[in-house]
Every structure is written in C-alpha cells, then in structure tokens.
C-alpha positions in Angstrom: -25.6 -28.5 52.0 -26.7 -26.3 49.2 -24.0 -24.9 47.0 -23.7 -21.3 46.1 -23.6 -20.3 42.7 -21.5 -18.0 41.4 -23.3 -15.0 39.4 -23.4 -14.8 36.2 -21.7 -11.6 35.9 -18.3 -13.1 37.4 -18.0 -16.0 34.8 -18.9 -13.3 32.0 -16.0 -11.2 33.7 -13.4 -14.5 34.4 -14.2 -15.3 31.0 -13.3 -12.2 29.4 -10.0 -11.5 31.5 -8.8 -14.9 30.4 -9.6 -13.6 26.6 -8.0 -10.5 27.1 -4.9 -12.4 28.3 -4.6 -14.8 25.6 -5.5 -11.9 22.6 -2.2 -9.7 24.5 0.3 -12.7 24.5 -0.7 -14.3 20.9 -0.2 -9.9 19.8 3.1 -9.6 21.3 4.0 -13.7 20.5 3.0 -12.5 16.6 4.6 -8.9 16.9 8.2 -10.8 18.4 8.3 -13.2 15.9 7.3 -11.7 12.2 10.1 -11.0 10.3 10.1 -7.4 8.1 10.6 -7.5 4.5 13.2 -4.9 3.7 12.6 -2.6 0.8 16.4 -1.5 -0.6 16.0 1.2 -3.6 17.3 0.5 -6.5 20.1 3.4 -6.4 21.5 2.0 -2.9 22.2 -1.1 -5.1 24.4 0.2 -7.9 28.0 0.5 -8.0 30.1 3.2 -6.6 32.6 4.8 -8.9 36.1 4.7 -7.4 36.8 7.7 -9.2 37.1 10.8 -6.6 35.8 14.6 -7.3 38.9 16.6 -6.5 36.9 19.4 -6.8 34.9 19.2 -4.5 37.6 17.8 -2.2 39.8 20.8 -3.0 36.7 23.4 -1.7 36.2 20.9 2.0 39.7 21.7 2.4 39.8 25.2 1.6 37.0 25.6 4.0 38.5 24.4 7.1 40.9 25.8 9.5 43.8 23.6 11.3 
C-alpha cells in the first residue's frame, strides 16, 4: 500500500499558521507583561503652597448664586 504524501502547499500553510499563532501569543504576552515607565514632570513634584489666595476665592464665591 502506497502512502499519500501531503502537497507542499499544505505543509507550508500549516507551518505558517503555527508561526502566526506563536507570533500573536508572544506579542500579547509581551504587551501584558511590559512595565511602562512613567515620566512625572518636575512641576508636579514641587511642594504645594499652604496659603490660599483669598481674592480668587472671593471672586468665585461672588459668581455663585445660592
């Protein structure tokens, strides 16, 4: 009995499918496991002044209608 050999194109398509599946899975793993570095501007890290600008607060209060 003679064994039928698969055509070359079928073997190529199966290997391509396996390659694409591995590529997608590794890309998804890398995207979910990657730690992003956060750059915080220096202005955000400066200490906050504890004094209130009373003139600005009065302007806001005068615009609000109770």
